[in-house]
C-alpha positions in Angstrom: 0.0 0.0 0.0 2.8 2.4 0.8 4.4 1.9 -2.6 1.1 2.4 -4.4 0.4 5.6 -2.5 3.9 6.9 -3.2 3.6 6.1 -6.9 0.2 7.7 -7.2 1.4 10.9 -5.5 4.6 11.0 -7.6 2.6 10.6 -10.8 0.0 13.3 -9.9 1.8 15.7 -7.6 4.8 17.9 -8.3 5.9 18.2 -4.7 7.8 15.0 -3.7 7.8 16.2 -0.1 4.1 15.1 0.1 5.5 11.7 1.4 7.2 12.3 4.8 8.4 8.7 5.3 7.9 5.2 4.2 6.0 2.9 6.6 5.6 -0.8 7.1 4.0 -3.2 9.6 4.6 -6.7 10.8 2.7 -9.2 12.9 4.5 -11.3 15.4 3.8 -13.7 18.2 5.1 -16.1 20.7 4.2 -19.7 20.3 5.8 -22.6 22.1 8.3 -20.2 23.6 9.5 -19.1 20.1 9.1 -15.7 18.6 7.5 -16.0 15.2 7.3 -13.3 12.5 4.3 -13.1 10.0 2.3 -15.9 11.6 -0.1 -18.0 9.6 -3.6 -18.6 10.7 -2.9 -21.7 12.7 0.1 -20.1 14.5 -1.8 -16.9 15.2 -5.0 -18.5 16.5 -3.0 -20.5 19.1 -0.2 -18.1 19.9 0.5 -17.2 23.5 1.3 -13.6 22.5 0.2 -11.5 19.6 2.1 -8.3 18.7 1.7 -5.9 15.7 4.3 -3.2 15.0 4.2 -0.3 12.6 7.3 1.8 12.0 8.7 4.3 9.5 12.0 4.5 7.7 13.5 6.6 10.4 13.2 3.6 12.8 10.5 5.3 14.7 7.5 3.5 16.1 4.1 4.5 14.9 2.0 1.8 16.6 2.5 -1.1 18.9 -0.4 -3.4 19.7 0.3 -6.4 21.8 -1.8 -8.9 23.8 -1.0 -11.8 26.1 -3.5 -14.2 24.6 -2.7 -17.4 26.6 0.2 -16.4 28.8 1.9 -13.2 29.9 5.2 -12.2 28.2 8.3 -10.7 29.7 9.9 -7.3 29.1 12.8 -9.2 27.6 10.5 -11.0 25.2 9.0 -7.7 24.2 12.4 -6.3 23.6 13.3 -9.3 21.5 10.1 -9.0 19.5 10.7 -5.2 18.9 14.2 -5.9 17.7 13.1 -8.7 15.3 10.1 -6.6 14.1 12.3 -3.5 13.6 14.7 -5.5 11.5 12.0 -7.1 9.4 10.4 -3.7 8.8 13.7 -2.2 7.7 13.9 -5.0 5.1 10.4 -4.3 3.9 11.1 -0.6 3.6 14.3 -1.3 1.7 12.2 -3.3 -0.8 9.6 -0.6 -1.0 12.3 1.9 -1.9 13.7 -0.4 -4.5 10.3 -0.7 -6.1 10.1 3.0 -6.5 13.6 3.5 -8.0 
């Protein structure tokens, strides 16, 4: 969606500053004491923890939504999920930028 919006604005708007930053989101969870990225339905529906992260290309958080579905999670697990999610989002944004170039 971010790439489509950028292309639409670029094609119909002279001011490239209309886009302030690229954004991306990932879904994560903890299942069987393992942090999983981009869970499928079976994993998501039985995960102990569900976490969604939205960030921009400046490595800034836009949204964090997390829930202990079946069991509480620790601050260390949250930190690990944020690190993994941030890394995945950076890769997505890198691919978004490549699509536009």
